[in-house]
N, C-alpha and C positions, 0 to 999 in steps of 0.2 A: 495120727488123727487131727491134729492143729494144721499140718501142713495140707491135708486133703481139704478141709474147710476153708482155708485161705484161697486155694486154688479156685474152688466153686464161686467163692464170691467175686474174684476178679473176672472171671469169665462171664457171671451174670452182668456185671457192670459193663462190660464190652457189648454185650448183647444188647443192653438197654440203650447205649449210645447209638448203635447201629439202627435199631428200629424207629428211634425218634427223629433221625435226620431226613428232610424232606427237601425237594428242589422246586424252586419256582419256575414257571414257563418263561422262556427268553421272549422279549419283545423285539419287533421288527425295527431296526434303526431307521430313522426318518430319511427321505430323500431331500436334498438341500440344492436349490438352485440360486443364482444370482445373475440377473440379465439387465442390459441397459439398452435404452434408446436416447435420442437427444434430449427428451424432456423428462423421462421417469426412470428410475431403478427400481426393479422387482427383486425382492428376496422372498423366497417361498419355501415352506417345509410341508412336508405331508408324507402320510403312510403309504408304503410301497402298494401298488395296485394288486388286489387279489380278487378274481372274479365272485361276485356275489357279496362282497365286503366293502363296508363304508370307509372310504378314505377322505378324511378332513384336511383341509388346506388352512394354514395361517399366512395369507398373502400379505407382505409388507410392501407398500408402495411409497416411495420417495420422490418428490418433485425436485428436479435438479435445478441449479442455477449458482449464482454467487454464494448462496447458503442453501443447504439441502433441507427441505421441510416435509412433514408428513401430508400425504394427500388425504383429503376428507370428502370432498364433494365430487362422486364419480360413481359411475355404474361399471362393476366388473362382472365380465363373464368367463367362466372356464369351460373349456370344452376338451373331451377326449375322444379323438377320431381314429378310426381303424378302417381303412378303404372308405367305402362310401357310408359306413355306419358310424354312429358317434353318439355321445351323451353331453349335455350341457348343463350347467347351473349358472344363474345370475344373482347378483345382489346390488342394491343401490344405496347402502348405507355401511358405513364402517361400524366395527364393534367398539373400536377406539381409535382416534387419530391415526390414519396410516395404515391400518390393520383390517383386513377383509377376510372374513371367515366364510369358506364355502366347503362343499362337499360333493363326491361323486361316487357311484356304485357301479364299477366295470361289469358288463355282461359277457365278455368274451376274452379269452387268453390270447396272446401274441404281442407284436409290436405296434405301438401306437404313437400318435402326436398329441402333446399336450399344448393347449393354446389359451392365453389369457388375453382378452379384449379389454381395453380401458377406454372409457368415454367420459370427458368432462367437459365443462364449457369452455376450456381454454385448449384443448387438444384431444386427440384420439391416437391410441398407440396400440401395438399388437405384439405380444411376446409369444415366440414359437419354440417349444422344446421338442425336438425330434428324438426317436428311437427310445421311447419310453415303454418299459416292459410290464405287461399284465400278465401275472402269475395265475396259474390254474388253482393252486391250492397254497395254504399258509406255510406248508412244509417245504414246498418248492422255492418259496420267497425265502425262508430261513436258510436255505442251502445256498442262495445267491445274494447275500447281504451287500448293502451300498458300501462303497469303498469309505474308508475312514480318512479324514485330512488330518495328518500328523502335525502337531506343533501350533495349531490354530489358536489365537488369542479370542477369547470370547468378547464381544461388545455388543450388546442388543440395540436393536434399533430404537426401542423405546429409552434407551439411555442417550444415544446419539441426539434423537430430536429434541432433547431437552437442552442443548447448548449448540452454539454456532459450529457446524462442521462441513466438511466436504471431502470427497475421496476421489481417487482415479485409479484405472486399472492399472496393475503390476506391469512395468515395462523394463526392458534391458537398457542400461544407460552406462555411459563412460564413467569409471571410477578413477579418482585422482588424490594424490597427495594433498593434505591440508596443513597450512601453515598458520598458526595463531599468533596474532600480534595485536598492538593497538594502533589509534589513529585519531583523526578529528575531522568533522565536517567543515567546509570552508566555502564561502560564496565562490562561484565560478568567475574567471577574469571578465571585467566589463558588467558584472552584475553588482559591483559594489563600488561606490566613489567617495572619496573624502572631500568634505566642504571646508575651506580654510579661509581666514580673514583677509580681506582686501585692503585693509587699512589698520593702523593701531588706533586704539581707544577701547570704550566701555562696552560690554556686551549687552544687548537688549533683545530679549526675546520677542518674536512677532506675536505669538500665542501663548498666554499664560497656561494653557493646558497641553503645550508641548511636552511629550515625555517619550521615552524609548518605547518604540512599537507603533508610534502615531503614523497614520497614512500621510503621504506627502505627494504632490504632483510636480511635474516638471516646470520650473520657473516660479515656483512658489517661495515666498520669502521665508527662511527659516529663522533667521536673527539678523540684527544689524549691529554695526559698530558705530559707535558715536564718539567724536572728539570734543563735544560740549563740556565746557567748565574745565578743560585741561588746559594749563599753561603751555605745556609743551606738546607737540604732535597733535595740535587741534585741528581735526579734519574740517570743521566747518570754516575755520579761518583759511585753511589751505584751498578749499573749494572757492571761497569768495575771492581770494587771492588770484588764483588761477583764472577765475572768470574774468577779472579786471584786467589781467594781462593779456588775455586772448582778445578782449574787445580793444585795448590800446594798440595790440600788435596788428589788429585788423585796419584800424584807423591810418596807422603808419604805412601799412602795406598798400591800401587805397591811395594814399597821398603820393607814395612812391611811383605807382603805377601811372599816374598823371604826370608827374615830373618826368619820368623816363621818356613819355612820349614827346616832350617839348624839349627834351635833351638838355634838362636843367641840371639832372644828376648823373653820375656815371653808371654804367651797367653794374659795377661791383656794388654800389650803394644799393641798388635795386634789388640785387640778388641777396643782399645781407637783410634788407627789410623782409623779403619773402620767406627767408629762412627762419627768422625771428617769429613771424607770423606763424608759420606751420608748426614749430615747435610749441609755441603757447597754445595754439589750437588743438594740438595733440594731448598736451598735459590736462588742458580743461576737459576734454572729451573724455579722457580716462577717468580722472575724478568724478565726473557727473554720470558715468555709467553706474546704475543701479544706487544712485544717490537720491536720498530724501531728507526730509527735516530731521528724521531719525538718526541719520547717519549712511554709512555705506552698508547697503543690503547684501547679504549672502543668501543666493538662490539654490533650490534644489536643481542638480544637473539632470533628474530623470523621475520618472513616477516609481514609486515604491514605498518605503516606510523608514523612519529613523531607527537606525540599529544602535548606535551610540551618540550619546551627547557628552562631549570631552570638556565643556566649559559650563560655568554657572552665570546666572543673569548677574550684572554688576561687575563681572570680573574684567580686569585690564587685560588686553591681549595685543600683541604686535602683528605686523603684517606677516602673513604666512602661518600663523598659528592654527593647527586643526581644531575646528569647530564641532563638526559632527560627522556621521557616517550615514549614508543613505544606500540602502540595498533594495534590490528587486525581489531577491529570494526566490527566483523562479528556477535557478539551476544550482546544483550543490557540487562540490569536488570533495571526494573522500581522500585524504591524505594519510597513508599508512608508512609506519617506521618498520623497516625491516632489519634484522640483525645482519651483519656482514657475512655471517654463515651462510646466508641464502642468496649471496652475490650472484653466483653461477646459475642460479634457478630464475633469475629475474625475467629471462626472455621465455619461460615455459609457464608462467602465470597467465591464465586466461580469463578467469573470472574471480569474484570475491564476494563473500557474504558479510554484513556488518550488522552490528545490533546496537540501536540507540534505544535505551530504556527497555520496553517490551515488545518493540518492533523490530523485525528482522527484515532485512532487504537483500536482494540479490543484483549483482552488478555483472555485465559480461563484457568482454573486450576491454579490460581494464590495463 
């Protein structure tokens, strides 16, 4: 008796589960299209067309450019044409930036053309989607669902519009091996020059606000080197002495020029006076070049900016001591260090990507 009762209860439970199970009607998968013109991108979703049923559109319009932004001020017209017949719907405002909501009720089954006309103050565009099917019944539409895109990553336009973004159509490109290494950015040859001391003495800055990064023009005085108050290598004394020597040699040369005409001195004595004069004049000219009361000036060789200051004001320097570096900063050279393991691949390298901070650049024909 107990066994029979147990069996009855089990069957009742199965019956109860079966009678309570219900199935919800399946929904039609939306149709999705993405189209481009030179000015606008259209991403649209809508319910498959069924005769007599309302199909709503969520049309997302993005203005293309350096940065992609949502379209706001425009009139959008959607048309569904089949031969000479057609239906249309227009809207002149967006429900939210970039999104225009429209709807159509098809009246006839068959193959049709779906058209979106965009009119704004800056441009007018047309998007045409051919071979759009209008189903006679919902059951027919259920039997012919839209193909599903496998592996898609969802990134809503509403999300994309909140950040700076841009995209481009997928394209086949060459694929190559990548060698990761380190390197440094250098000024291109000729874009950076060293300024050195032209005399020995004490460094005097021409401008108290001169710092690294200061703009500089060609021929502008960067700093001076003065020998004043120095017992040895006194530039001011050398300048005065060179001037006196040049003046004396000039007088001797002029006197010798007259005496040689009267044949009072020999040709050898005249040539000796001429040589002394030319040497003295050359020494004086060299010292006087870029010379002022502040000493020997060091000038910028080009337009650019001060990249490095290698001395301090008041510091003693000798002839040829590096004082500063001037750079144009118009061109840069990327110098990369490759391991010897990649020596045989050097001739195969055609491009390079480098990252400096948060910026990534790409170079070709490196």
